[in-house]
C-alpha angles and dihedrals in degrees: 000000000000137000106183122219092212121102110269094236088073095054122098118233093265093052096041097052090036090057094047088054095048091045090060088048090055093043090053092048092050100041099037097039090239116173104215111103091353090132093046112123089234093053094043093054088059096052105117092013107084089132092059091045090051087052091051089051094052089052090051092049092047089057093042092055091044087058091048100254120141122240125206104155111086121179121230104257090202089069094051096107134144131040118001094208128064109219101165116088125184089199126014120257087255093050089049090054092049090048092052096044088053090058092072092229126127097265110142092011096088 
C-alpha cells in the first residue's frame, strides 16, 4: 500500500491510478472499521487525517481528469474529518522520488 506525498502530476499512469485505488482501500478501512491492512504503516499514518486523505484524493482526481481518465468513485466529504495536512512520512520526499525513479517507469518525465 502506498500513498505518495509527491504531486500527482509527476506520477506515471500506473502509479497515479494505483495510488487512487489504494487510497480508496485505506479510506474504507478507516471509515468502515475494516480489519484488512488496518495495522499497515501506510494506513496508520492516515488515522485522524481523513480530511487530508480526502484532499489527496481530490488532487489525484484532478490529475486523472486532466489526463482524460474517467472518475466515478467519490468519497463522502462528510467523513473528511481530522487534520487537513499529512505530516507523517514513511519516506522523505527525496526518498520517494528515488524509489519512483528506480522503478523504471515514466514518473517525473511527464
